[in-house]
C-alpha positions in Angstrom: -108.0 -2.9 46.2 -107.5 -5.9 43.9 -107.5 -4.4 40.4 -104.1 -3.5 39.0 -105.5 -0.3 37.4 -106.8 0.9 40.8 -103.5 0.2 42.4 -101.6 2.0 39.7 -104.0 5.0 40.0 -103.5 5.1 43.8 -99.7 4.7 43.5 -99.6 7.6 41.0 -101.6 9.8 43.4 -99.2 9.1 46.2 -96.4 10.7 44.0 -98.3 13.9 43.3 -97.9 15.6 46.7 -96.6 15.0 50.2 -94.1 12.3 51.3 -94.8 8.6 51.9 -92.8 5.7 53.2 -92.7 2.6 51.0 -91.1 -0.2 53.1 -89.6 -3.3 51.6 -90.9 -6.8 52.4 -89.0 -9.8 51.1 -91.7 -12.4 51.1 -95.5 -12.9 51.5 -95.4 -12.9 55.3 -93.4 -9.7 55.7 -95.6 -8.0 53.0 -98.8 -8.9 54.8 -97.4 -7.7 58.2 -96.4 -4.4 56.6 -99.8 -4.0 55.0 -101.4 -4.5 58.4 -99.3 -1.7 59.8 -101.1 0.7 57.5 -98.4 1.6 54.9 -100.0 2.9 51.8 -97.7 1.1 49.4 -94.9 -1.5 49.5 -91.7 -2.2 47.5 -89.9 -5.4 46.9 -86.2 -5.7 47.8 -83.8 -7.6 45.5 -81.4 -8.2 48.4 -84.0 -9.3 50.9 -85.5 -11.7 48.3 -82.1 -13.1 47.3 -81.1 -13.8 51.0 -84.4 -15.6 51.6 -83.4 -17.9 48.8 -79.9 -18.4 50.1 -78.4 -16.3 47.3 -76.4 -13.0 47.2 -78.0 -9.9 45.9 -78.4 -9.8 42.1 -78.2 -13.6 41.8 -81.9 -14.2 41.6 -83.2 -15.3 38.1 -85.9 -13.4 36.2 -88.3 -16.2 36.7 -87.7 -16.1 40.5 -88.2 -12.4 40.5 -91.5 -12.6 38.5 -92.8 -15.3 40.8 -92.0 -13.2 43.9 -93.8 -10.2 42.3 -96.9 -12.3 41.6 -97.0 -13.8 45.1 -96.6 -10.4 46.9 -99.1 -8.5 44.7 -101.7 -11.3 45.3 -101.0 -11.2 49.1 -101.7 -7.6 49.8 -104.3 -4.9 48.9 -101.9 -2.0 48.5 -99.8 -1.0 45.5 -96.5 -2.8 45.1 -93.4 -1.3 43.5 -90.9 -3.8 42.0 -87.2 -3.6 42.6 -86.5 -4.9 39.1 -82.7 -4.5 39.4 -81.2 -3.8 35.9 -84.2 -5.3 34.1 -82.4 -8.7 34.1 -80.7 -7.8 30.8 -78.4 -5.3 29.3 -79.7 -4.7 25.8 -82.7 -2.2 25.7 -84.8 -4.6 23.7 -84.3 -7.4 26.2 -85.0 -5.0 29.1 -88.3 -4.1 27.3 -89.3 -7.7 27.1 -88.6 -8.4 30.7 -90.4 -5.2 31.8 -93.4 -6.3 29.8 -93.5 -9.6 31.7 -93.2 -7.7 35.0 -96.2 -5.5 34.2 -98.3 -8.7 34.0 -97.6 -9.6 37.6 -100.0 -7.0 39.2 -97.3 -4.5 40.2 -98.0 -0.7 40.3 -94.5 0.5 39.9 -91.1 -0.7 38.7 -87.5 0.5 38.9 -84.6 0.1 36.5 -81.0 0.7 37.7 -77.8 1.5 35.8 -75.1 -0.6 37.6 -73.1 -3.2 35.8 -71.6 -5.5 38.5 -68.2 -4.7 36.9 -65.9 -3.2 39.6 -63.7 -1.5 36.9 -66.7 0.0 35.1 -69.6 0.0 37.6 -72.0 2.2 35.8 -73.5 1.7 32.3 -72.5 4.3 29.7 -75.1 7.0 30.0 -76.3 6.6 26.4 -77.0 3.0 26.9 -78.6 3.6 30.3 -81.0 6.2 28.8 -81.9 3.8 26.0 -82.8 1.2 28.6 -85.1 3.6 30.4 -86.7 4.6 27.1 -87.2 0.9 26.3 -88.8 0.3 29.7 -91.0 3.3 29.2 -92.2 2.0 25.8 -92.9 -1.5 27.2 -95.0 0.0 30.0 -96.9 2.2 27.7 -97.6 -0.7 25.4 -98.8 -2.8 28.3 -101.6 -0.3 29.0 -101.2 -0.9 32.8 -100.2 2.5 34.0 -97.2 1.1 36.0 -95.1 3.9 37.3 -91.4 3.9 36.1 -88.5 4.8 38.4 -85.0 5.4 37.1 -82.2 4.6 39.4 -78.6 5.7 39.4 -76.3 3.6 41.5 -73.1 5.7 41.7 -73.2 6.3 45.4 -73.3 2.5 46.2 -70.9 1.2 43.6 -67.9 3.4 44.4 -68.7 6.4 42.1 -70.2 9.0 44.6 -70.2 11.9 42.1 -73.1 14.2 42.8 -72.9 16.1 39.5 -72.9 12.8 37.5 -75.7 11.4 39.6 -77.8 14.5 38.9 -76.9 14.3 35.2 -78.1 10.7 35.0 -81.3 11.2 37.0 -82.2 14.2 34.9 -81.6 12.2 31.7 -83.7 9.3 33.0 -86.6 11.6 33.8 -86.4 13.1 30.3 -86.4 9.5 28.9 -89.7 8.7 30.6 -88.9 7.9 34.3 -91.7 9.3 36.4 -89.7 9.0 39.7 -85.9 9.0 40.2 -83.7 7.4 42.8 -80.1 7.5 43.8 -79.5 5.0 46.6 -76.7 5.8 48.9 -77.3 9.5 49.4 -76.9 10.4 53.0 -75.7 14.1 53.3 -78.6 16.4 53.6 -77.0 18.8 51.2 -76.7 16.1 48.5 -80.3 15.0 49.0 -81.6 18.5 48.7 -79.4 19.2 45.6 -80.8 16.1 43.8 -84.4 17.0 44.7 -84.0 20.6 43.5 -82.2 19.6 40.3 -84.7 17.1 39.0 -87.9 19.0 40.2 -90.8 18.5 39.6 -89.9 14.8 39.1 -90.6 12.9 42.4 -87.5 11.6 44.2 -87.2 8.4 46.2 -84.7 8.5 49.1 -83.3 5.2 50.5 -82.9 5.1 54.3 -80.9 2.1 55.5 -79.8 3.6 58.8 -80.4 6.2 61.5 -79.2 9.3 59.6 -82.5 11.2 59.0 -86.2 11.1 59.7 -89.4 11.1 57.7 -90.1 14.7 58.7 -86.6 15.9 57.6 -86.9 14.2 54.2 -90.4 15.6 53.7 -89.2 19.1 54.5 -86.4 18.6 52.0 -89.0 17.8 49.3 -88.6 14.0 49.1 -91.7 12.4 47.7 -91.0 8.8 48.6 -88.9 7.0 51.2 -87.8 3.3 50.9 -85.6 1.2 53.2 -84.3 -1.4 50.7 -82.9 -4.5 52.4 -82.7 -2.8 55.8 -85.8 -4.5 57.3 -84.5 -7.9 56.1 -81.1 -7.1 57.6 -82.8 -6.3 60.9 -84.7 -9.6 60.8 -81.5 -11.5 60.0 -79.7 -9.7 62.8 -82.1 -10.9 65.4 -82.1 -14.4 63.9 -78.3 -14.7 64.0 -77.9 -13.2 67.4 -80.2 -15.9 68.9 -78.7 -18.7 66.8 -75.1 -17.7 67.6 -75.9 -17.6 71.3 -77.3 -21.2 71.1 -74.3 -22.4 69.0 -71.6 -20.7 70.9 -72.8 -20.5 74.5 -75.5 -23.1 74.8 -77.9 -20.5 76.3 -81.3 -19.2 75.0 -81.7 -15.7 76.4 -82.3 -14.1 73.0 -85.3 -16.3 72.5 -87.1 -14.5 75.3 -87.2 -11.4 73.1 -89.1 -13.2 70.4 -92.7 -12.2 69.6 -95.2 -14.4 71.4 -96.5 -17.3 69.3 -100.1 -16.1 69.4 -99.2 -12.6 68.3 -97.4 -13.6 65.1 -99.7 -16.6 64.4 -102.8 -14.4 64.8 -101.4 -11.9 62.3 -101.7 -14.6 59.6 -105.1 -15.9 60.6 -107.7 -16.2 57.8 -110.0 -13.2 58.0 
């Protein structure tokens, strides 16, 4: 599946019924391995990408993000959803221009969030946040690509865990043209179900960054899509740091015995 139109068509079909997992690679290698495991679609992770560049989350430039999207979409055959952070701009017209650039990378989906990085005012005013979703919607429509738009509300991960406000925002984003909605940080089953029911029939993405639920439980609650954000990258970094710290602090190498055999990982990247 190499044509963007085909990938967008398949990605839209995945959102029509059932529940699918969309894991988050951070580079070409991790994307290829996830594709080999049979996942039907992938999603980038802003945090995982930033850490691979030696930067904190939200410190990657627009050009770096676009380059990553191009490299991953070219490396795999399945649809790729872009974690496009806040659109790398605040003003709706600038968000639209950046979204237009993203649609040219081969992606099948794209998300826009409403956080500000300002601890005293962590969420954009709702009116502006809605205008930004509308601008992204228009840019996608004008691109003619069929990229699927996801609207994200970040309240539960920026210190504003207000369920009613989250539902209000997600509902407004759906009305403004988001075809999927997403509130990272939801963990309570009652909160997850409340969001899914409130925005129905708009598909809902649930972020799972720890062992608090299962695919079966989220599917039963009505979730359409499950992502893991930077959790796979964190798991990889955990193994890396455990082995490196043992060497640095103890002068022993026991963690290296748990590594994948060279031939296993090398063979996964063999030219086919």
